[in-house]
Structure formats: structure tokens, C-alpha cells
N, C-alpha and C positions, 0 to 999 in steps of 0.2 A: 504494500500500500504506500509506503514511504517513497518507493521508486516512482510510482505513478504520480504522486503529488509533485515530486521534483521535476519530472518530465513535463507535466502540464504547466507548472510554474515557469519553466524555461520557455515553453512555447508561447505562453501568454506574454512573457517579457519580450520575446522576439517579434510578437505580432502574429498571432496564430493564422490570420487570414493569408499569410504568405507561405504557408506550409504546402509543399508539393507532394503529389503522390508519385512514387517512383514508377516510371513507365506508363503512368496514366491508365493502367489496365483496370477494368472493373473486377471486383471480387464478388463471388456468389455469397448471398446472405447466410446460407447454411455453413459455408466455410468459415465465415467470421464467428458464428456461434460455436462451431466445433473447435476452432483454433484460437479462441479469444485470449487465453492466458499467454500464448506465444506472440500474439499481436499487440499486447499492451504497449502503449507508447508509439506504435506505428500508425502511419496515416493510411487510410483506406478510402476507396471510392466504390460505392455500391448503388445499384438500382433496386428500388423496392416500392411497395405501396406505403404511403404515409397517411397517418391519421392523428389529428390533434384532439386530445381529450383533456379539457380544462387547460392547465398550463403544461401538459406533458405531450411531447411529440414522439410518436412511436412509428417504427417501420417494420414491415413484415412482408411475407410472400402471399398475403391474403389469408393467412391463417391466424391462429391465436398465439403463435410463437413469435412474439415481437421483441424488438430491441429498442430501448430508450435512446433518444437523441437529445442531447443538450444543445439548444439553438441560441444560447445567450451571446455567442460570438459571431453569429450569422448576420450578414448585412441586413439593415432594417427593411429594405424593399423585399428581400427574400422572405423575411419573417412575416411581412404583410401578406404576401401571396399564400403563405401557409395558412394564415388566419382566414383568408378569403376562399381558398380552394380545398383545404384539407380538414375542415371542421365537421363535415357531414359524415357521420359514422356509416351511413348506408352507401356512400360512394367515396372510398378512399382515393387519394390522388397519387399519380405516379411521380416519383422523385428520384433524383440522383444526389446522394449525400456523400460529401467528402469531409473527413474528420479523423481525429485521433481516437483509437480504441482504448477504453479504460474498463476497469471493473469497479462497480460501486460498493458501498459498504455492505450490501446484501449479497455480495458475490455474483451479481448479475452483470452482463455485458452492457456497456453504454458507449455511444459514440459522441465525442465532443466535436460537434460539427463546426466547420468554417464556411461551408457552402451547402445550400439545399436548393437545387435547381429543379424546375418543373418543365 
């Protein structure tokens, strides 16, 4: 956990919005779930269905196995689109999320996003 906090603190200090994904290749959401511990601190890019529930943005493959996405560092215009297009639980939106993988206090996977594009 200390390693994650140090990595995220360093990324924040450097300006997380400038983080690049090596090779710009998309990862499968299932691979992120299965390999989360080895991906902690690494930047990933994934296409998924997004859903905003209250203040929590979640991504999934259209099932109940979702991953939380912290959007606090996503540009305002992208967050506004999430509010406008991803808040209807009956019709999730298709998104591409770029961010740093982390593990929260409940030992669940979380992506600290720098970009959420629709």
C-alpha cells in the first residue's frame, strides 16, 4: 500500500495528465482484473462500458464485475460528458479510460484515470 501511495504521489506531483501508456495498446478489462497486483503503478488504457452511480464511476464489460475509476484528475469537459452520457443505468456509455492501476483499501482494483474519452 505504501508503494502505491508513493507512486500516485509522484504522478500527481509530475502532473498525472501527462502520463503515457507504453505502446498505446488497449488492454482487455479481464486482464486488468486478473493481473491487477502486477499492474499496480502502471498506466493502462482500456475500452469498456461506463456507468456513473452517485459520485462513483464504474467500468465493466456489461456485467456486474466492474472496476472503480477515480475521475478526480480527468479534465472537466470529460467529466461533464460522463455526467451527461453515463448516468443512465439502463444505457451505459462506451468509454476508453487511461489511468494508473491501484488497489484500494478493500483490496479491490481501481483505476486512477487521467482521461475518459467517449
